[in-house]
VEXKEVEX-143333 format. One record per residue (C-alpha): residue in one letter; x, y, z. Coordinates in steps of 0.5 Angstrom, whole numbers, padded with zeros to 4 digits, always signed. Layout:
BEGIN
AXYZ;...
// end
This chain:
BEGIN
M+0000+0000+0000;T+0003+0007-0002;T+0000+0013+0000;E+0002+0019-0004;F+0004+0025+0000;A+0007+0032-0003;L+0010+0038+0000;G+0004+0042+0004;D+0000+0036+0005;I-0004+0035+0012;V-0002+0028+0015;Q-0005+0024+0020;M+0000+0020+0025;R-0001+0013+0028;K+0001+0016+0035;T-0001+0023+0038;H+0004+0028+0039;P+0005+0030+0047;C+0001+0037+0045;G-0004+0033+0044;S-0005+0034+0036;D-0004+0028+0031;T-0004+0032+0025;W+0002+0034+0021;T+0004+0039+0015;V+0009+0037+0011;I+0014+0042+0010;R+0020+0038+0006;V+0020+0032+0002;G+0026+0028-0001;A+0030+0022+0002;D+0028+0025+0009;I+0021+0028+0010;K+0021+0034+0015;I+0014+0035+0018;R+0011+0041+0022;C+0006+0039+0028;C-0001+0043+0027;G-0002+0043+0034;C+0005+0047+0037;S+0009+0047+0031;R+0014+0043+0033;I+0019+0041+0027;V+0021+0033+0026;M+0025+0030+0021;M+0025+0023+0019;D+0027+0018+0013;R+0022+0017+0008;A+0022+0009+0010;D+0021+0011+0018;F+0015+0016+0016;T+0011+0012+0011;K+0011+0007+0017;R+0009+0012+0022;M+0004+0016+0018;K-0004+0013+0018;K-0006+0017+0012;V-0007+0024+0008;V-0012+0029+0011;G-0012+0034+0006;H-0008+0037+0000;S-0004+0044+0000;E-0008+0049-0005;E-0003+0054-0003;P+0005+0054-0004;V+0008+0052+0003;R+0013+0058+0006;G+0020+0056+0008;T+0022+0053+0014;N+0027+0059+0016;E+0021+0064+0015;E+0018+0068+0022;E+0010+0067+0022;
// end
């Protein structure tokens, strides 16, 4: 089972984050995947194999371009 995800997609992970949220935004795609918690904005980076194992499903697709991780919100 391959679940397609792209930059800016909202994904649901199998375990909840300590802040209580289980949804994350994909902010970098490559050999490593970088995701940002939708609850507390914490950023986590993991390899693609680990990410696909921990991801439950894609909740939503992005319609607008994603800002870089170095920019202030």
